[in-house]
N, CA, C and O atoms as a MOPAC input file, in Angstrom:
PM7 MOZYME 1SCF
protein

 N      1.62800 1     5.12100 1   -14.30200 1
 C      2.11400 1     3.76200 1   -14.33000 1
 C      3.18900 1     3.59600 1   -13.26400 1
 O      3.99000 1     4.50300 1   -13.03600 1
 N      3.20500 1     2.46100 1   -12.62600 1
 C      4.20000 1     2.22600 1   -11.58900 1
 C      5.14600 1     1.11800 1   -12.00900 1
 O      4.81100 1     0.24600 1   -12.81000 1
 N      6.33400 1     1.18300 1   -11.44200 1
 C      7.35400 1     0.16800 1   -11.68700 1
 C      8.04000 1    -0.14900 1   -10.37800 1
 O      8.27500 1     0.73300 1    -9.55200 1
 N      8.35500 1    -1.40800 1   -10.20000 1
 C      9.10800 1    -1.82000 1    -9.03300 1
 C     10.50800 1    -1.21700 1    -9.11700 1
 O     11.16600 1    -1.30500 1   -10.15400 1
 N     10.95400 1    -0.61200 1    -8.03800 1
 C     12.26700 1     0.01400 1    -8.00100 1
 C     13.25300 1    -0.88600 1    -7.26000 1
 O     13.19500 1    -1.02500 1    -6.03800 1
 N     14.15200 1    -1.48800 1    -8.02100 1
 C     15.18900 1    -2.32300 1    -7.41900 1
 C     16.07700 1    -1.46200 1    -6.52600 1
 O     16.55700 1    -1.91800 1    -5.48900 1
 N     16.28800 1    -0.23000 1    -6.93200 1
 C     17.10100 1     0.68300 1    -6.12900 1
 C     16.46300 1     0.91000 1    -4.75700 1
 O     17.15500 1     0.87900 1    -3.74000 1
 N     15.16100 1     1.13400 1    -4.72600 1
 C     14.48000 1     1.33700 1    -3.44000 1
 C     14.52100 1     0.06800 1    -2.59400 1
 O     14.74000 1     0.13700 1    -1.38500 1
 N     14.31200 1    -1.08400 1    -3.21900 1
 C     14.39900 1    -2.34300 1    -2.47600 1
 C     15.77900 1    -2.49600 1    -1.83800 1
 O     15.89700 1    -2.84800 1    -0.66400 1
 N     16.80200 1    -2.23200 1    -2.61500 1
 C     18.16200 1    -2.36400 1    -2.09500 1
 C     18.47800 1    -1.31000 1    -1.03000 1
 O     19.26300 1    -1.56600 1    -0.11700 1
 N     17.87400 1    -0.14100 1    -1.14500 1
 C     18.03900 1     0.87000 1    -0.09500 1
 C     17.47600 1     0.34900 1     1.22900 1
 O     18.11800 1     0.48000 1     2.27100 1
 N     16.29600 1    -0.23300 1     1.19000 1
 C     15.71100 1    -0.79500 1     2.41200 1
 C     16.57800 1    -1.91700 1     2.97200 1
 O     16.75800 1    -2.03600 1     4.18400 1
 N     17.10600 1    -2.72900 1     2.07700 1
 C     17.98100 1    -3.82800 1     2.50900 1
 C     19.21500 1    -3.26700 1     3.22500 1
 O     19.62400 1    -3.78100 1     4.26600 1
 N     19.79900 1    -2.21400 1     2.66000 1
 C     20.97200 1    -1.58800 1     3.28400 1
 C     20.61600 1    -0.94500 1     4.62300 1
 O     21.35800 1    -1.07900 1     5.59600 1
 N     19.47700 1    -0.24400 1     4.67200 1
 C     19.05300 1     0.42700 1     5.90700 1
 C     18.87400 1    -0.58800 1     7.03500 1
 O     19.26200 1    -0.33500 1     8.17600 1
 N     18.28300 1    -1.73600 1     6.70600 1
 C     18.05900 1    -2.77400 1     7.71800 1
 C     19.28500 1    -3.66400 1     7.91200 1
 O     19.29700 1    -4.54000 1     8.77700 1
 N     20.30900 1    -3.43000 1     7.10400 1
 C     21.54300 1    -4.21100 1     7.18400 1
 C     21.26200 1    -5.71600 1     7.05000 1
 O     21.71400 1    -6.52600 1     7.86000 1
 N     20.50000 1    -6.06300 1     5.99900 1
 C     20.13600 1    -7.45400 1     5.76200 1
 C     20.79100 1    -7.98100 1     4.49800 1
 O     21.02200 1    -7.23400 1     3.54700 1
 N     21.08200 1    -9.24700 1     4.49500 1
 C     21.57300 1    -9.92500 1     3.29300 1
 C     20.38900 1   -10.59600 1     2.61200 1
 O     19.31700 1   -10.73100 1     3.20300 1
 N     20.58800 1   -11.01300 1     1.37200 1
 C     19.53100 1   -11.75300 1     0.68500 1
 C     19.19900 1   -13.04200 1     1.43100 1
 O     18.03800 1   -13.44300 1     1.51700 1
 N     20.23200 1   -13.68100 1     1.96700 1
 C     20.01700 1   -14.92100 1     2.71000 1
 C     19.13800 1   -14.66700 1     3.93300 1
 O     18.21800 1   -15.43800 1     4.20400 1
 N     19.41300 1   -13.60000 1     4.66800 1
 C     18.62100 1   -13.28700 1     5.85900 1
 C     17.19000 1   -12.91800 1     5.46900 1
 O     16.24400 1   -13.30000 1     6.15700 1
 N     17.02600 1   -12.18600 1     4.37900 1
 C     15.68500 1   -11.82600 1     3.90400 1
 C     14.91200 1   -13.09200 1     3.54600 1
 O     13.72600 1   -13.20600 1     3.85700 1
 N     15.57600 1   -14.03800 1     2.89600 1
 C     14.93700 1   -15.31200 1     2.54600 1
 C     14.49000 1   -16.04000 1     3.81500 1
 O     13.38800 1   -16.58500 1     3.86600 1
 N     15.33400 1   -16.04600 1     4.82100 1
 C     14.98400 1   -16.70700 1     6.08300 1
 C     13.79100 1   -16.02700 1     6.76000 1
 O     12.87800 1   -16.69900 1     7.23800 1
 N     13.80300 1   -14.69900 1     6.79700 1
 C     12.73900 1   -13.95100 1     7.46800 1
 C     11.39800 1   -14.05200 1     6.75300 1
 O     10.34500 1   -14.04200 1     7.39200 1
 N     11.43600 1   -14.14700 1     5.42600 1
 C     10.19600 1   -14.18100 1     4.64800 1
 C      9.72300 1   -15.59200 1     4.34200 1
 O      8.55200 1   -15.80300 1     4.02600 1
 N     10.63000 1   -16.56000 1     4.43500 1
 C     10.26900 1   -17.92300 1     4.04600 1
 C     10.22300 1   -18.10700 1     2.53600 1
 O      9.64100 1   -19.07100 1     2.03900 1
 N     10.83000 1   -17.19100 1     1.81700 1
 C     10.86600 1   -17.23300 1     0.35500 1
 C     12.25200 1   -17.70400 1    -0.06300 1
 O     13.24800 1   -17.36500 1     0.57500 1
 N     12.31100 1   -18.47500 1    -1.12400 1
 C     13.58800 1   -19.06600 1    -1.53800 1
 C     14.63300 1   -17.99700 1    -1.81600 1
 O     14.32200 1   -16.89600 1    -2.27100 1
 N     15.86500 1   -18.34600 1    -1.53500 1
 C     16.97900 1   -17.43600 1    -1.78600 1
 C     17.07800 1   -17.10300 1    -3.27400 1
 O     17.43800 1   -15.98300 1    -3.63500 1
 N     16.76600 1   -18.05700 1    -4.12800 1
 C     16.82300 1   -17.80600 1    -5.58000 1
 C     15.83500 1   -16.70600 1    -5.97400 1
 O     16.16000 1   -15.83400 1    -6.77900 1
 N     14.63900 1   -16.75000 1    -5.40800 1
 C     13.62400 1   -15.73200 1    -5.70400 1
 C     14.07400 1   -14.36800 1    -5.18600 1
 O     13.93000 1   -13.35800 1    -5.87400 1
 N     14.61600 1   -14.34500 1    -3.97900 1
 C     15.11000 1   -13.09400 1    -3.40000 1
 C     16.26000 1   -12.54200 1    -4.23500 1
 O     16.30300 1   -11.34400 1    -4.51400 1
 N     17.19600 1   -13.40700 1    -4.63900 1
 C     18.32000 1   -12.97000 1    -5.46900 1
 C     17.83100 1   -12.35100 1    -6.77500 1
 O     18.32200 1   -11.30200 1    -7.19200 1
 N     16.85500 1   -13.00900 1    -7.42600 1
 C     16.32600 1   -12.48400 1    -8.69700 1
 C     15.66700 1   -11.11700 1    -8.48900 1
 O     15.82600 1   -10.21400 1    -9.31000 1
 N     14.93400 1   -10.97400 1    -7.39500 1
 C     14.24300 1    -9.71400 1    -7.13800 1
 C     15.22800 1    -8.57700 1    -6.90300 1
 O     15.10900 1    -7.51800 1    -7.52000 1
 N     16.20100 1    -8.78400 1    -6.01700 1
 C     17.12500 1    -7.71900 1    -5.66000 1
 C     18.16800 1    -7.43900 1    -6.73600 1
 O     18.83400 1    -6.40400 1    -6.69200 1
 N     18.32000 1    -8.34100 1    -7.69800 1
 C     19.23400 1    -8.08400 1    -8.82000 1
 C     18.52000 1    -7.36800 1    -9.96100 1
 O     19.15700 1    -6.83900 1   -10.87200 1
 N     17.19000 1    -7.35900 1    -9.90100 1
 C     16.41700 1    -6.72900 1   -10.97200 1
 C     15.94500 1    -7.69900 1   -12.03000 1
 O     15.27200 1    -7.29600 1   -12.97900 1
 N     16.28400 1    -8.97800 1   -11.88800 1
 C     15.86600 1    -9.97200 1   -12.88400 1
 C     14.36400 1   -10.24400 1   -12.81900 1
 O     13.75300 1   -10.57000 1   -13.83600 1
 N     13.76700 1   -10.11500 1   -11.64100 1
 C     12.31600 1   -10.30000 1   -11.48300 1
 C     11.70100 1    -8.92300 1   -11.29800 1
 O     11.81700 1    -8.31800 1   -10.23300 1
 N     11.04300 1    -8.43200 1   -12.34700 1
 C     10.44100 1    -7.09800 1   -12.29000 1
 C      8.94600 1    -7.14800 1   -12.00500 1
 O      8.29500 1    -6.10600 1   -11.93000 1
 N      8.39900 1    -8.34600 1   -11.84600 1
 C      6.96700 1    -8.47700 1   -11.60700 1
 C      6.70400 1    -9.52400 1   -10.51800 1
 O      6.10600 1   -10.56500 1   -10.79100 1
 N      7.14800 1    -9.24900 1    -9.28600 1
 C      6.95900 1   -10.22900 1    -8.21000 1
 C      5.49500 1   -10.31400 1    -7.79100 1
 O      4.71300 1    -9.39500 1    -8.03600 1
 N      5.13800 1   -11.42600 1    -7.15700 1
 C      3.75500 1   -11.54500 1    -6.71100 1
 C      3.53500 1   -10.70900 1    -5.45300 1
 O      4.48500 1   -10.32400 1    -4.77100 1
 N      2.28600 1   -10.44300 1    -5.16700 1
 C      1.91200 1    -9.56900 1    -4.06000 1
 C      2.34300 1   -10.13500 1    -2.71400 1
 O      2.69100 1    -9.37300 1    -1.81200 1
 N      2.32900 1   -11.45500 1    -2.56000 1
 C      2.73300 1   -12.04300 1    -1.28000 1
 C      4.20500 1   -11.77600 1    -0.98000 1
 O      4.57600 1   -11.54500 1     0.17100 1
 N      5.02800 1   -11.80800 1    -2.00000 1
 C      6.44600 1   -11.49100 1    -1.82300 1
 C      6.60000 1   -10.04300 1    -1.37300 1
 O      7.34200 1    -9.75500 1    -0.43400 1
 N      5.90300 1    -9.13900 1    -2.03800 1
 C      6.00300 1    -7.72700 1    -1.67900 1
 C      5.45900 1    -7.46000 1    -0.28100 1
 O      6.01400 1    -6.64100 1     0.45100 1
 N      4.38700 1    -8.13600 1     0.09700 1
 C      3.84800 1    -7.98800 1     1.45900 1
 C      4.85700 1    -8.47100 1     2.49300 1
 O      5.05500 1    -7.82600 1     3.52200 1
 N      5.48800 1    -9.59300 1     2.22200 1
 C      6.48800 1   -10.11900 1     3.14900 1
 C      7.64500 1    -9.14000 1     3.32400 1
 O      8.11900 1    -8.91000 1     4.43700 1
 N      8.08900 1    -8.57100 1     2.21400 1
 C      9.18500 1    -7.59800 1     2.28700 1
 C      8.75600 1    -6.34400 1     3.03700 1
 O      9.52100 1    -5.80300 1     3.83500 1
 N      7.53100 1    -5.87900 1     2.78300 1
 C      7.08400 1    -4.66200 1     3.45800 1
 C      7.00300 1    -4.87100 1     4.97600 1
 O      7.21400 1    -3.93500 1     5.74800 1
 N      6.69700 1    -6.09500 1     5.39400 1
 C      6.65900 1    -6.37200 1     6.83300 1
 C      8.04500 1    -6.31900 1     7.45800 1
 O      8.23100 1    -5.71700 1     8.51600 1
 N      9.01500 1    -6.94700 1     6.80700 1
 C     10.35200 1    -6.94900 1     7.42600 1
 C     11.03700 1    -5.58700 1     7.29600 1
 O     11.87800 1    -5.23600 1     8.12400 1
 N     10.68300 1    -4.81800 1     6.26300 1
 C     11.27100 1    -3.49700 1     6.09600 1
 C     10.45900 1    -2.41000 1     6.80400 1
 O     10.86900 1    -1.25000 1     6.84100 1
 N      9.30800 1    -2.78800 1     7.36500 1
 C      8.42900 1    -1.86700 1     8.08600 1
 C      8.05300 1    -0.66300 1     7.22900 1
 O      8.25100 1     0.49100 1     7.61000 1
 N      7.50300 1    -0.97900 1     6.05800 1
 C      7.07800 1     0.06000 1     5.12900 1
 C      5.86500 1    -0.46100 1     4.36600 1
 O      5.36300 1    -1.54600 1     4.66100 1
 N      5.40100 1     0.29800 1     3.40000 1
 C      4.30400 1    -0.15800 1     2.55500 1
 C      4.86300 1    -0.66700 1     1.22900 1
 O      5.99600 1    -0.35600 1     0.86200 1
 N      4.07600 1    -1.43600 1     0.53100 1
 C      4.47100 1    -1.89700 1    -0.81000 1
 C      4.70600 1    -0.69600 1    -1.71300 1
 O      5.59200 1    -0.71500 1    -2.56800 1
 N      3.92200 1     0.32900 1    -1.52200 1
 C      4.03800 1     1.54300 1    -2.31100 1
 C      5.44500 1     2.13600 1    -2.22500 1
 O      5.91100 1     2.78100 1    -3.16500 1
 N      6.11600 1     1.91600 1    -1.09700 1
 C      7.46900 1     2.45100 1    -0.92300 1
 C      8.48900 1     1.80300 1    -1.85400 1
 O      9.59000 1     2.32900 1    -2.01600 1
 N      8.14600 1     0.67400 1    -2.46800 1
 C      9.04900 1    -0.01400 1    -3.39600 1
 C      8.85200 1     0.43400 1    -4.84200 1
 O      9.57000 1    -0.01500 1    -5.73500 1
 N      7.89600 1     1.30700 1    -5.07200 1
 C      7.51500 1     1.65100 1    -6.43400 1
 C      8.04400 1     3.00800 1    -6.86000 1
 O      8.26300 1     3.90300 1    -6.04400 1
 N      8.24000 1     3.12800 1    -8.15600 1
 C      8.49800 1     4.41600 1    -8.78500 1
 C      7.31200 1     4.68900 1    -9.68500 1
 O      6.82100 1     3.78900 1   -10.36600 1
 N      6.85300 1     5.92300 1    -9.69100 1
 C      5.65800 1     6.27200 1   -10.44100 1
 C      5.96900 1     7.30900 1   -11.50000 1
 O      6.87300 1     8.13300 1   -11.36000 1
 N      5.19600 1     7.24000 1   -12.55400 1
 C      5.30400 1     8.19700 1   -13.63800 1
 C      4.85800 1     9.55400 1   -13.11200 1
 O      3.68800 1     9.73700 1   -12.77400 1
 N      5.77800 1    10.50100 1   -13.04200 1
 C      5.46600 1    11.81800 1   -12.49800 1
 C      4.44900 1    12.57600 1   -13.33700 1
 O      3.84300 1    13.52900 1   -12.84800 1
 N      4.25000 1    12.18200 1   -14.57800 1
 C      3.29400 1    12.85600 1   -15.45000 1
 C      1.88200 1    12.31100 1   -15.31100 1
 O      0.94300 1    12.86000 1   -15.88800 1
 N      1.72800 1    11.23300 1   -14.54900 1
 C      0.41200 1    10.65100 1   -14.34900 1
 C     -0.44600 1    11.57900 1   -13.50000 1
 O      0.05600 1    12.15800 1   -12.53700 1
 N     -1.73000 1    11.73900 1   -13.83100 1
 C     -2.59900 1    12.58000 1   -12.99900 1
 C     -2.78700 1    12.00700 1   -11.59600 1
 O     -3.24200 1    12.71800 1   -10.69900 1
 N     -2.45200 1    10.75300 1   -11.39500 1
 C     -2.60400 1    10.12800 1   -10.08600 1
 C     -1.30100 1    10.10100 1    -9.29300 1
 O     -1.26000 1     9.52700 1    -8.20500 1
 N     -0.26200 1    10.69400 1    -9.80200 1
 C      1.06100 1    10.59500 1    -9.16900 1
 C      1.05100 1    11.03400 1    -7.71200 1
 O      1.69000 1    10.39400 1    -6.87800 1
 N      0.34000 1    12.11500 1    -7.38500 1
 C      0.31500 1    12.58800 1    -5.99800 1
 C     -0.30900 1    11.56600 1    -5.06100 1
 O      0.08500 1    11.47200 1    -3.89900 1
 N     -1.26900 1    10.80500 1    -5.54700 1
 C     -1.94300 1     9.82300 1    -4.70400 1
 C     -1.07700 1     8.60500 1    -4.43200 1
 O     -1.18300 1     7.98600 1    -3.37400 1
 N     -0.22400 1     8.26200 1    -5.38100 1
 C      0.61800 1     7.08400 1    -5.21600 1
 C      1.51200 1     7.18900 1    -3.98400 1
 O      1.71900 1     6.20200 1    -3.27800 1
 N      2.03400 1     8.36500 1    -3.73300 1
 C      3.01200 1     8.51700 1    -2.66800 1
 C      2.42800 1     9.08200 1    -1.38600 1
 O      3.16300 1     9.31500 1    -0.42700 1
 N      1.12700 1     9.30600 1    -1.34900 1
 C      0.48400 1     9.84200 1    -0.16200 1
 C      0.21800 1     8.71200 1     0.82000 1
 O     -0.60800 1     7.83700 1     0.55700 1
 N      0.91300 1     8.72800 1     1.94800 1
 C      0.81100 1     7.64000 1     2.93500 1
 C     -0.59800 1     7.52700 1     3.51500 1
 O     -1.07400 1     6.41800 1     3.75700 1
 N     -1.26600 1     8.64800 1     3.74000 1
 C     -2.62100 1     8.62000 1     4.30100 1
 C     -3.58400 1     7.95500 1     3.31100 1
 O     -4.44400 1     7.17100 1     3.71400 1
 N     -3.44200 1     8.26400 1     2.02800 1
 C     -4.27500 1     7.62300 1     1.01300 1
 C     -4.01000 1     6.12400 1     0.98300 1
 O     -4.94200 1     5.32500 1     0.88700 1
 N     -2.75700 1     5.74900 1     1.06400 1
 C     -2.39400 1     4.32800 1     1.07300 1
 C     -2.98200 1     3.63600 1     2.30200 1
 O     -3.48000 1     2.51400 1     2.20400 1
 N     -2.92600 1     4.29800 1     3.45600 1
 C     -3.47200 1     3.71900 1     4.69000 1
 C     -4.98700 1     3.53800 1     4.57800 1
 O     -5.52300 1     2.49000 1     4.93900 1
 N     -5.66600 1     4.56300 1     4.07600 1
 C     -7.12600 1     4.47100 1     3.92000 1
 C     -7.50900 1     3.39700 1     2.90600 1
 O     -8.45900 1     2.64400 1     3.11800 1
 N     -6.77100 1     3.33200 1     1.81700 1
 C     -7.05600 1     2.30300 1     0.81200 1
 C     -6.89300 1     0.91400 1     1.40200 1
 O     -7.68300 1     0.01600 1     1.11200 1
 N     -5.87000 1     0.73400 1     2.23000 1
 C     -5.65900 1    -0.56600 1     2.87000 1
 C     -6.79800 1    -0.88400 1     3.82900 1
 O     -7.26800 1    -2.02100 1     3.87100 1
 N     -7.24900 1     0.10400 1     4.60300 1
 C     -8.37400 1    -0.11500 1     5.52200 1
 C     -9.63300 1    -0.51100 1     4.75800 1
 O    -10.34800 1    -1.42800 1     5.16200 1
 N     -9.89700 1     0.17700 1     3.66300 1
 C    -11.08000 1    -0.13800 1     2.85300 1
 C    -10.94700 1    -1.54200 1     2.27400 1
 O    -11.91800 1    -2.29900 1     2.24400 1
 N     -9.76600 1    -1.88400 1     1.82300 1
 C     -9.53400 1    -3.21000 1     1.27100 1
 C     -9.74300 1    -4.29600 1     2.32000 1
 O    -10.32600 1    -5.34100 1     2.03000 1
 N     -9.26500 1    -4.05000 1     3.54200 1
 C     -9.30000 1    -5.05400 1     4.60100 1
 C    -10.65700 1    -5.19500 1     5.27700 1
 O    -10.93400 1    -6.22700 1     5.88900 1
 N    -11.50000 1    -4.18600 1     5.17900 1
 C    -12.75300 1    -4.18300 1     5.91700 1
 C    -13.94000 1    -4.20600 1     4.95900 1
 O    -14.21700 1    -3.19800 1     4.30900 1
 N    -14.65300 1    -5.33700 1     4.85500 1
 C    -15.78200 1    -5.43800 1     3.92500 1
 C    -16.87500 1    -4.40500 1     4.19200 1
 O    -17.53500 1    -3.95100 1     3.25800 1
 N    -17.07400 1    -4.03100 1     5.45400 1
 C    -18.10200 1    -3.04000 1     5.76600 1
 C    -17.75200 1    -1.67700 1     5.18400 1
 O    -18.63200 1    -0.96000 1     4.70600 1
 N    -16.47300 1    -1.31600 1     5.22200 1
 C    -16.05100 1    -0.04400 1     4.63400 1
 C    -16.27100 1    -0.05400 1     3.12700 1
 O    -16.69600 1     0.94300 1     2.54200 1
 N    -15.97700 1    -1.19100 1     2.50800 1
 C    -16.17500 1    -1.29200 1     1.05400 1
 C    -17.64800 1    -1.14400 1     0.70000 1
 O    -17.99000 1    -0.47900 1    -0.27800 1
 N    -18.52000 1    -1.76200 1     1.49000 1
 C    -19.96400 1    -1.65300 1     1.24100 1
 C    -20.40300 1    -0.20200 1     1.35700 1
 O    -21.15000 1     0.30000 1     0.51700 1
 N    -19.93300 1     0.46800 1     2.40300 1
 C    -20.28800 1     1.87200 1     2.61000 1
 C    -19.77800 1     2.74800 1     1.46400 1
 O    -20.50900 1     3.60000 1     0.95900 1
 N    -18.56400 1     2.54300 1     1.06700 1
 C    -18.00700 1     3.32600 1    -0.03500 1
 C    -18.76800 1     3.06200 1    -1.33500 1
 O    -19.11800 1     3.99800 1    -2.05300 1
 N    -19.01900 1     1.80300 1    -1.63000 1
 C    -19.76700 1     1.46500 1    -2.84200 1
 C    -21.15800 1     2.09000 1    -2.83100 1
 O    -21.65100 1     2.53800 1    -3.86600 1
 N    -21.78900 1     2.12000 1    -1.66000 1
 C    -23.15300 1     2.65300 1    -1.54500 1
 C    -23.19500 1     4.15900 1    -1.78500 1
 O    -24.24600 1     4.68700 1    -2.14800 1
 N    -22.09500 1     4.85100 1    -1.59300 1
 C    -22.09600 1     6.31100 1    -1.74000 1
 C    -21.64000 1     6.78900 1    -3.11700 1
 O    -21.68100 1     7.98800 1    -3.39200 1
 N    -21.21700 1     5.89900 1    -3.96400 1
 C    -20.64500 1     6.31100 1    -5.25600 1
 C    -21.59800 1     7.06600 1    -6.16400 1
 O    -21.18000 1     7.99700 1    -6.85300 1
 N    -22.85200 1     6.69200 1    -6.18100 1
 C    -23.79200 1     7.28900 1    -7.12500 1
 C    -24.78700 1     8.23100 1    -6.46800 1
 O    -25.84600 1     8.50600 1    -7.03100 1
 N    -24.46100 1     8.72000 1    -5.29800 1
 C    -25.35200 1     9.64100 1    -4.61400 1
 C    -25.29000 1    11.02700 1    -5.24500 1
 O    -24.27300 1    11.43100 1    -5.80900 1
 N    -26.40200 1    11.73900 1    -5.13400 1
 C    -26.40400 1    13.14000 1    -5.56300 1
 C    -25.62900 1    13.94800 1    -4.52700 1
 O    -25.39500 1    13.46100 1    -3.42100 1
 N    -25.23200 1    15.16000 1    -4.86200 1
 C    -24.53700 1    15.98900 1    -3.86900 1
 C    -25.37000 1    16.18900 1    -2.58700 1
 O    -24.82000 1    16.22600 1    -1.48700 1
 N    -26.66500 1    16.31400 1    -2.73700 1
 C    -27.54100 1    16.49900 1    -1.57600 1
 C    -27.56700 1    15.24200 1    -0.71500 1
 O    -27.50000 1    15.32800 1     0.51100 1
 N    -27.66200 1    14.08300 1    -1.34500 1
 C    -27.65700 1    12.82500 1    -0.59800 1
 C    -26.31900 1    12.61500 1     0.10900 1
 O    -26.27300 1    12.18000 1     1.26000 1
 N    -25.24400 1    12.92800 1    -0.58800 1
 C    -23.92200 1    12.78900 1     0.00200 1
 C    -23.76900 1    13.71900 1     1.20800 1
 O    -23.21000 1    13.33000 1     2.23300 1
 N    -24.26600 1    14.94100 1     1.07700 1
 C    -24.19800 1    15.87900 1     2.20600 1
 C    -25.00200 1    15.35800 1     3.38800 1
 O    -24.58600 1    15.52600 1     4.53500 1
 N    -26.13800 1    14.73400 1     3.13400 1
 C    -26.94000 1    14.15400 1     4.22300 1
 C    -26.14700 1    13.05800 1     4.94400 1
 O    -26.17700 1    12.97900 1     6.17300 1
 N    -25.44600 1    12.22100 1     4.19200 1
 C    -24.62100 1    11.16100 1     4.79100 1
 C    -23.49000 1    11.78900 1     5.61800 1
 O    -23.19500 1    11.32900 1     6.72000 1
 N    -22.87000 1    12.82600 1     5.08700 1
 C    -21.78900 1    13.50700 1     5.81300 1
 C    -22.32700 1    14.09900 1     7.12000 1
 O    -21.67400 1    14.01100 1     8.16000 1
 N    -23.50800 1    14.69600 1     7.06200 1
 C    -24.11300 1    15.26700 1     8.26700 1
 C    -24.37300 1    14.18800 1     9.31400 1
 O    -24.11800 1    14.39100 1    10.50100 1
 N    -24.88000 1    13.04400 1     8.87000 1
 C    -25.12700 1    11.92500 1     9.79900 1
 C    -23.80100 1    11.43400 1    10.39200 1
 O    -23.71400 1    11.18400 1    11.59500 1
 N    -22.77700 1    11.29600 1     9.55400 1
 C    -21.47700 1    10.84100 1    10.03300 1
 C    -20.90000 1    11.81100 1    11.05700 1
 O    -20.34500 1    11.38900 1    12.07100 1
 N    -21.03000 1    13.11100 1    10.79300 1
 C    -20.52900 1    14.10400 1    11.74300 1
 C    -21.31100 1    14.05600 1    13.05200 1
 O    -20.74100 1    14.23100 1    14.12900 1
 N    -22.61200 1    13.82100 1    12.95400 1
 C    -23.43200 1    13.72800 1    14.16300 1
 C    -23.00300 1    12.50500 1    14.99000 1
 O    -22.86000 1    12.60000 1    16.20800 1
 N    -22.80000 1    11.36100 1    14.32500 1
 C    -22.35400 1    10.15000 1    15.01800 1
 C    -20.97400 1    10.37200 1    15.62300 1
 O    -20.71900 1     9.98700 1    16.76400 1
 N    -20.10300 1    10.98000 1    14.86800 1
 C    -18.74300 1    11.25400 1    15.33100 1
 C    -18.77400 1    12.14500 1    16.57400 1
 O    -18.00100 1    11.94800 1    17.51100 1
 N    -19.68100 1    13.12900 1    16.56600 1
 C    -19.81500 1    14.03400 1    17.71000 1
 C    -20.31800 1    13.31300 1    18.95100 1
 O    -19.89300 1    13.63200 1    20.06200 1
 N    -21.21200 1    12.35100 1    18.78300 1
 C    -21.72600 1    11.61500 1    19.94800 1
 C    -20.70700 1    10.64000 1    20.46600 1
 O    -20.72100 1    10.30800 1    21.65100 1
 N    -19.81300 1    10.16600 1    19.60300 1
 C    -18.75900 1     9.23500 1    20.04500 1
 C    -17.63400 1     9.96000 1    20.76500 1
 O    -16.92600 1     9.35800 1    21.57200 1
 N    -17.46100 1    11.24300 1    20.48300 1
 C    -16.38400 1    12.00600 1    21.10900 1
 C    -16.82700 1    12.67100 1    22.40800 1
 O    -15.99300 1    13.16400 1    23.16800 1
 N    -18.10400 1    12.68900 1    22.66100 1
 C    -18.61400 1    13.42400 1    23.82400 1
 C    -18.87300 1    12.58700 1    24.96400 1
 O    -19.30400 1    13.07900 1    26.00600 1

């Protein structure tokens, strides 16, 4: 389970030397909303707010979260490469189609796809 970390948000604010007023100006989000978020009063902000903050802080939304260390997925939450790949898959419909198409393949079918991908990759690098 993940939780928004007000401490991490405020750390980014300090690192960038920004005030709530400046953050509101940069994001186009009301100062009242920014004040509630950085004080901890808003623990469930919408995704657009978090995206705006991640842009001005030059980080990922994941960087604002604290995760349950006992979760079996805890290692994946903080892995930047996993976050980057997940974002690429989310942003690119063709990647999603490809991923969905491979979910129910047998190990042999999956290996055939991997072999084809490696062959294509080899021709693109040569």
